[in-house]
Residue frames relative to the residue before (quaternion, step in Angstrom):
aa qw qx qy qz dx dy dz
M 1.0000 0.0000 0.0000 0.0000 0.00 0.00 0.00
K 0.6377 0.5304 -0.3114 0.4637 3.49 1.03 -0.85
N 0.6500 0.5236 -0.3115 0.4542 3.56 0.99 -0.84
L 0.6353 0.5270 -0.3213 0.4641 3.55 1.01 -0.81
L 0.6437 0.5156 -0.3105 0.4726 3.58 1.00 -0.79
V 0.6553 0.5031 -0.3039 0.4744 3.59 0.95 -0.85
V 0.6546 0.5038 -0.3095 0.4710 3.58 0.94 -0.86
T 0.6532 0.5118 -0.3119 0.4627 3.57 0.96 -0.86
V 0.6599 0.4961 -0.3046 0.4750 3.58 0.91 -0.90
C 0.6498 0.5053 -0.3147 0.4727 3.60 0.95 -0.84
F 0.6412 0.5223 -0.3205 0.4619 3.56 0.98 -0.84
L 0.6618 0.5014 -0.3047 0.4667 3.58 0.94 -0.89
I 0.6465 0.5115 -0.3209 0.4664 3.57 0.95 -0.86
N 0.6633 0.5049 -0.3014 0.4628 3.57 0.93 -0.90
S 0.6689 0.4967 -0.3108 0.4576 3.56 0.91 -0.85
V 0.6438 0.5063 -0.3219 0.4750 3.58 1.02 -0.77
L 0.6622 0.4944 -0.3065 0.4724 3.57 0.92 -0.89
Y 0.6505 0.5106 -0.3119 0.4679 3.58 0.94 -0.87
S 0.6492 0.5216 -0.3070 0.4607 3.55 0.96 -0.89
S 0.6842 0.4682 -0.2969 0.4739 3.59 0.87 -0.89
L 0.6313 0.5185 -0.3286 0.4740 3.57 1.05 -0.75
R 0.6454 0.5166 -0.3104 0.4694 3.55 0.99 -0.85
N 0.6451 0.5127 -0.3154 0.4708 3.58 0.99 -0.85
Q 0.6360 0.5152 -0.3275 0.4721 3.57 1.02 -0.79
N 0.6525 0.5098 -0.3139 0.4644 3.57 0.97 -0.84
V 0.6470 0.5068 -0.3158 0.4742 3.56 0.99 -0.84
Q 0.6648 0.4946 -0.3061 0.4688 3.58 0.93 -0.88
E 0.6481 0.5041 -0.3170 0.4746 3.56 1.00 -0.79
F 0.6258 0.5307 -0.3281 0.4681 3.56 1.01 -0.80
L 0.6775 0.4864 -0.2948 0.4663 3.57 0.89 -0.93
R 0.6282 0.5308 -0.3272 0.4654 3.56 1.03 -0.78
N 0.6689 0.4900 -0.2938 0.4756 3.57 0.94 -0.90
K 0.6280 0.5319 -0.3266 0.4648 3.55 1.02 -0.82
H 0.6438 0.5179 -0.3116 0.4692 3.57 0.99 -0.87
K 0.6440 0.5155 -0.3181 0.4672 3.59 0.97 -0.84
I 0.6515 0.5132 -0.3125 0.4631 3.56 0.96 -0.88
L 0.6532 0.5063 -0.3171 0.4652 3.59 0.95 -0.84
L 0.6424 0.5133 -0.3246 0.4675 3.59 1.00 -0.78
Q 0.6502 0.5089 -0.3160 0.4673 3.57 0.98 -0.84
E 0.6453 0.5119 -0.3226 0.4663 3.59 0.96 -0.82
R 0.6422 0.5150 -0.3207 0.4685 3.57 1.00 -0.82
Q 0.6527 0.5050 -0.3160 0.4681 3.58 0.98 -0.84
I 0.6370 0.5183 -0.3278 0.4671 3.58 1.01 -0.78
R 0.6441 0.5112 -0.3254 0.4668 3.61 0.96 -0.85
K 0.6590 0.5023 -0.3155 0.4624 3.59 0.90 -0.90
Y 0.6490 0.5171 -0.3165 0.4596 3.57 0.98 -0.86
N 0.6589 0.5022 -0.3095 0.4668 3.59 0.97 -0.85
E 0.6358 0.5102 -0.3262 0.4785 3.58 1.03 -0.78
F 0.6367 0.5192 -0.3239 0.4692 3.56 1.03 -0.80
K 0.6445 0.5192 -0.3244 0.4581 3.59 0.96 -0.83
K 0.6482 0.5091 -0.3218 0.4660 3.58 0.97 -0.85
A 0.6665 0.4947 -0.3011 0.4694 3.57 0.91 -0.94
D 0.6485 0.5147 -0.3159 0.4633 3.57 0.98 -0.82
K 0.6412 0.5190 -0.3213 0.4651 3.58 1.00 -0.83
L 0.6544 0.4973 -0.3134 0.4756 3.60 0.98 -0.86
Y 0.6365 0.5233 -0.3280 0.4620 3.58 1.01 -0.83
R 0.6650 0.4975 -0.3118 0.4615 3.58 0.90 -0.89
R 0.6318 0.5212 -0.3375 0.4640 3.59 1.01 -0.76
S 0.6577 0.4958 -0.3190 0.4689 3.57 0.94 -0.86
Q 0.6304 0.5161 -0.3365 0.4723 3.60 1.04 -0.72
D 0.6228 0.5284 -0.3415 0.4651 3.59 1.02 -0.76
V 0.6436 0.5097 -0.3224 0.4712 3.58 0.98 -0.85
I 0.6522 0.5003 -0.3179 0.4725 3.58 0.94 -0.87
D 0.6530 0.5155 -0.3208 0.4528 3.58 0.94 -0.87
T 0.6710 0.4741 -0.3174 0.4735 3.58 0.89 -0.85
K 0.6244 0.5236 -0.3507 0.4615 3.58 1.06 -0.63
T 0.6795 0.4703 -0.3081 0.4714 3.59 0.91 -0.83
N 0.6314 0.5144 -0.3412 0.4694 3.58 1.06 -0.64
N 0.7240 0.4076 -0.2325 0.5056 3.56 1.02 -0.77
K 0.4496 0.7169 -0.4463 0.2912 3.56 1.25 -0.20
F 0.6194 0.5433 -0.3441 0.4502 3.56 1.00 -0.80
V 0.6591 0.4944 -0.3015 0.4799 3.57 0.93 -0.92
E 0.6640 0.4960 -0.3074 0.4675 3.58 0.95 -0.90
D 0.6354 0.5260 -0.3367 0.4542 3.58 1.01 -0.77
K 0.6443 0.5075 -0.3207 0.4738 3.56 0.98 -0.82
H 0.6463 0.5201 -0.3107 0.4639 3.55 1.00 -0.87
S 0.6833 0.4703 -0.2934 0.4753 3.59 0.87 -0.93
Q 0.6223 0.5284 -0.3442 0.4637 3.57 1.06 -0.69
F 0.6315 0.5297 -0.3175 0.4688 3.57 1.03 -0.81
I 0.6553 0.5017 -0.3034 0.4762 3.58 0.96 -0.91
Q 0.6438 0.5143 -0.3289 0.4614 3.60 0.97 -0.79
E 0.6442 0.5149 -0.3265 0.4619 3.57 0.97 -0.81
I 0.6437 0.5051 -0.3232 0.4754 3.59 0.97 -0.83
F 0.6398 0.5254 -0.3208 0.4602 3.58 0.98 -0.86
L 0.6589 0.4974 -0.3090 0.4721 3.58 0.96 -0.86
L 0.6322 0.5185 -0.3359 0.4676 3.58 1.01 -0.73
Q 0.6317 0.5308 -0.3284 0.4597 3.57 1.00 -0.83
I 0.6679 0.4993 -0.3025 0.4616 3.56 0.95 -0.93
T 0.6826 0.4864 -0.3074 0.4506 3.58 0.87 -0.88
R 0.6079 0.5456 -0.3602 0.4506 3.62 1.09 -0.51
C 0.6540 0.4929 -0.3244 0.4734 3.54 1.02 -0.74
């Protein structure tokens, strides 16, 4: 009878310890999973930011090339206007 009581108590202690260890493992797994999801989200946000930044820089390059070429375009448009005015005055 004494042996049965000892075995039962040992079994209960083991089951409680196993259960708590299992719960800790599950909680640790969930915590790690949450960390991984946060890292993936941060990586996605960073990649989206890089894409947006690259597009912004490209648009700035286009604007810069337009402003650099604006003088040339202005001269060209001024030349075309002068030719147009000459055409009109001839008529």
